[in-house]
Phi, psi and omega in degrees: 000149175300145181285139178295137180296139181235147175270123181251125180293159185291333175298315179294319179301318183295318176302311182301308187283337173291315174305316183297319178299317180300323180296313182282336177292329180270359183282145181219145179252023181296327183256019181247164179247154174292149176247145181305322183299342179303327178292346180272345184266121183249105182284343177273354182290146173288346179280146173291136177269111188250112175257120185241146178172176185295149175308143174067021176275348177103028182291315181295315181298320175304312183292317176300316180299315185290319181289325183286315181288336173287339179075020182269151174281122182221160171252155188229134176220124175254110187271003176269008176288127182300337180288347179257009179302129181075021184304138176297124181307321182296350184269002179304322179290324175300317180301312181302318179294321179293325181292321179292324177295325182282312191262345189078201182287137179210155179241357178236141181223132179246113183250109184271130180052051188293339182292349176293344185251120178296141177086004185295333184295320180292329172299311181294320178299322179291319177303314182300314180298340180259019173069022174282145175267123191239133177238129184233149165233157176201160180239020174225109191295316184294306184305318179290310188299317180292316180290326174297315180296328185276320189248342186233037178313115179075005184244018177215152180235122183262135174237121176272127178246130177251167172308174186303138168285176181291323175303312179296322177297318175303313180299315180292338180264000178081019185259126178274102184287355182274346189287133178246017172285170179303312180292323179297316179294319180299315179302318178297317186291320179294322181290323180290330176296325175290318184295321183293335177269319188269331183078192192246014177295122191304321185286346179287349177281351181232346183265130182278324181267079185290329185289328175293321178300306182294324179298315178293320178302310178298313180299321177300312179300313180298310187282316188267318186278339188240294186304310179293317186288331183249006176053048182304123186285335179232074190300318184294315176296322176299316181291325175300313186293318180303313179293326185291315181294328175294321178298323187255001177294143001291140187217127175277116184309130171226093186294327178292322176295317180296321178295319177294319179298317187254015173059039172277154184288331181204162178296337181298322176298319179295321179290330174295311184293326178295320179303312179300319178294323174291313182298330177268007172065031167278321180241154170233151184223151170229152186271160179284137181288134172191137173301343182264122182306321184301315185291334184280353179262004178248165176042063171296142180263121183260139179227150174291147179299335181202148182298337180301328184282349176279333184223350186264003173277154173296141178065023176276151182231014185257011187287332184277342181273091184294333179294317177295319183293315180300318182296322179292318171308310184296318177298317180302320180288321176299317180298315178301316179299321183288335178291325177289314192270347189074026180266176180230150175236131180233173165249161179236124181223127174228171177297334183275351182158185179211165177226129192299310183221138174238120181260132185229143166248098191064233173272000182264132180271122185266325183199148173245132186227134170248146179234130179211124183298316187224122182245021181288337174281133183297324179299314181293322177296318181296319179298319179294318180290321178298325179295320177295322181294322181294318176296323179297316180297320184282330185248338186081359186278137180260356181269091187250126187230134177244116185258135183223186180286316189215353188273143180233115177187174174242138175241134173253128183213122175057036180081006179246144183259126179243124178271127177249128183214152176280148187293330182296325177276317184298319186290338180260355177244338186275355183279000000 
């Protein structure tokens, strides 16, 4: 159940936000890497800059980096602090007064995990009307997006942040991914072998017990961000389904099968639960490619938000399927690319075959992509090539790409040229 609002006296608020200031005063970005999404945040904009993404993906760090490097004076409030649980909505103005007392005059304010406070959009709207530059973060897409659409129409800019891309992972590991020497390529391949197993959550680059970290992260998101917020009626079944979907992703949604497997009363319940998992960024989904809008809203294909969630949880069973993991990494990269370019990504599936990804700019198909970890088997290679040829027939697109773990070559088939590249190279050059 949602937490009951609590009144916190101003002295306590001052202690809490003074503690938070002390934390960011000691913060340093010396050992951090720049993120591509930094270029999407406009501190001079009159719109609120809203960074949304899965917990622990680096949203707070990204915003602190941008504000610190810009050299602007800003106030900071982290609403994920347990001491602020159930904060009375009417105290947001008290918080602003306390922040002025702590920081002095400021024109920039960073509100971290703001969706934890009911009524926050009206507060932010007032800040914007007073010409304050506002930076927000949140880890629930629907709550933020719905509130933004209702109360801040046209006054916000949303940026989705995901765990580290492979290029960012290389940077944090001190590997120069631009090097094309024998050693440079070997370093990239070795680092990619780590990345496909460990995933891109920033703290996993320095934490040894990754399984405990991811297990706790997933449990925290399920229990705190979903079950409490949405008053889930069947938490045990919901958690079982969530872990099951992470174990079997990529997975084309069949709500009737899931309802039967987990004894839910109807597929509608399953659809709601999947929606919550996507909103909390445990899962991401792409729609089926079709020129017909009606076909695109059915049979969504679900992926884990990061490969770490596929095998680093306790009792996870998706660790050995490197093909699934490679496909997940490719989709994560495509989604980042599409965010910049305004493109869309789909999957294509027909009775005669399928193609993993179809990248579109509106109605125009830009590229068709297949992903296969190992194409040394003639049967596997034939299946992947046929999938691309099917996509070509369905879309008319001649830009055909087959991504693998390590192979580089071109294939000519039936008058069509298929480029074969390793993901470790494609993902650092295709952005």
